[in-house]
Every structure is written in C-alpha cells, then in structure tokens.
N, C-alpha and C positions, 0 to 999 in steps of 0.2 A: 704855854699860854699864848693864845692868839692876840696879836696887837693890832691896833687900828693903823691902816696905811694912810699917811697924809697925802693929800691931793694938791696938784698944781692949782693955784700959785702960792701955796704955803711957803713962808720965808725960809724954813729949815732946808727946803730943797735947793735953795740957791746959796746955801752956806757951805763953806769948805769945812769938811769934817776934821776933827782933832785926832792926832796920832794917839794910839793906845800905847801907854808906857809899860803897863803890866797886865797880864792876862789873869784877871781876878775871877772868882766864882760868879760875879755879876756879869762879866763879859761872856763867860761860858753860858750862863742862863739866857742872856740876850741872843746869842747865836742860836740856841735852841728855840726860843720864841720866834726868831726871824724865820727859821726853817719851817716851823709849823704855820706861820702866817703866810709864807710864800706858797706852800702847798695848798692851803685852804683857799687862797685867791687864784689858784691855777697858774702860778708863776714858775719861772725857771731860774730866777735870780732876784736877790733883794739886797739893798744897801741899808745900813743902820739908820741913816738919816730919813729913809722912807717910813720908818716907824718912830720918827721924831727923836732919835738918839744920834746926834751929830759926832759920831766917832768912826774911825776907819776900820770898818768890819763889813764883810759881804758874805752872803751864803749863795751857793750855786748848785743846781742839779739839773743838767740838761736832759736827763732821762724823763723829766717832766713830773708833774704832780701825781701821776698815776703809778708809775713804776717805782720811783724813789730809790734808785739804785746807785746814784753817783753823787750823793750829797757831800759837799765839803764847805768849810768856812775858811776865809782868809782874813788875817789881821794885818793891817797896814799894807795892803797890796799895792804894788806899783808896776807899771809897764816899763820894762827895761829894754825891750826891743820890739819893733813893729816893722813889718814889711808887706809889700803888696797892697792891693786895694780891692775891696769887694763892696757891693751895694746890696743890702738886704732890707726887707720890710721889718720894722720894729714897732713895738708897742711898749707900754709901761704901766705898771700897776698904779703909779702916781699920776698918770696922765689919762684922764677919763675919756673913754670912747674915741680913741684916735690912734691910727697907725700911719706910718709913712716910711718911705725908703730913706735910708741913711748910708752914707759912704764911710767905711771904716777900714782899718788895716785887715788884710787877709789872714796874717799870722802874727801872733804876739808871744812874747816871753814875759811872764808875770812872776814877780818875786813877792813873798810875804811870809807870814808865820801861820802855822796851824794852831789849833787851840791848846796844844801842849807846849807851845813856844818854840817848836822846831822850824827852821827855815825851810821853805818850800819854793821850788822853782818849777813853773809849769810852762811847757811849750804847747800852744793851742792854735788850732785853725778851725775854720768853719763856724758852726753855731757856738762852740765853746769860746772861741776868740771874740766873737761879736758880744756874747753875754758878758765876758770879763770886761771888755772895754766899756760897755753900757753901765755896768755896776761901778766900776772905778770912776767913770765920769760923774756918777752921783756923788761920790765922795769929794769931788772937786767942785760940787755945786752946779754941775752941768746936766741938763736933761737932753734926751734925744731931740726934743723939739727945738733946742738951741742949735742943732746941726742941720736943720732943714731950711728951705728958702724963706726969705723974709715974707713973701706973699702967703705961703702956706702957714707960716707962724702967725701972721696977722689974722688970717681967717680962723685959726684955732683959738687965738686969744679972744676974738669976738664971741665965739661960741661959749668959751669958758666964762666970760663976763655975763652972758645971758643966763647960763646955768646958775651962777652965783646970785644974780638978781632974783631968779625964780626960787631958789632955796631960801633967800631972805624973806620972801613973801609968804612962804609956807609955814 
C-alpha cells in the first residue's frame, strides 16, 4: 500500500523516532508500504517518520525506482563508524522542490537488524553512504536542510511559508 509522504514543516519530521523493540507483522507491513511509497515517488531511501510513523525503520534501494535490484530495510539503524568527507547534492521526498549540496562522511559503517531480526553490519561509501546518513538523520529528526547554510535555509523556509499560504487559500 502506498502511503502519503509528509512534507516539511510537518512536526513528525523533527521528532526523534522510537526504537523498535519487536519486529511485528505490522513493522514488516510498514517496511513493504515504505518500499512501495519510495518507488512510486522516485526515491532511493525512505525513513518511517516520512510516512508519519515515528519508529526507527528505513528502506533503501540505490538501484533506483526503475531497477529495484538492491532493496533492503534496516530496523534501528545506527552509524557506528564514519570517516572522510564528501559533498554531494541532495534532495528529499519530504522537502518540496529543493536540492542543495550537503557535506557528509565519505564512508560509514551502519549496524541494524533486518526484518528477520538478524544483525546486519554494512560498510558503505559513495551514494549508499550518503543515502544511509540521510535516512538515519531522519530518524533523529534532522533534515538535509538542517545541514545547509543559514542563508540557504532561510530562503527555503520563506518559499515553504509562501507555498503553505497558497495551499491554505486554495
């Protein structure tokens, strides 16, 4: 089932997601819904709070919405090692019509659980490393626009307020 993606400045996006204590059928269904929602919206990663479920779950597939060859879900993911630095342009399904360069770690090691409850440890670099950091940030209540300059953020916030006023008038 496809779910609605919440948009900035929805409060759930600034909320720290709760740890998942048990992988229930509902969590497994949520992961499936998130993958479908991610693909339909042309994304390569999605965090549960982006579909208004503030729990520590992400889905990722850097092969993109077309190939769908590398899908995985991580429960309670955490970055346990980060090194180097890279700057890449990012966008977000929850941040309407905006992309900006963001500095992140070049390589990361991420630990979490798969949907069967098995521990997974991923060493990632390049696009996968950026995607994992971006999605795990969501679980901490951090958006990529929280990592850009104050001036760029202020300009985006002004545009977002304008869109909100226009939507209220419609």
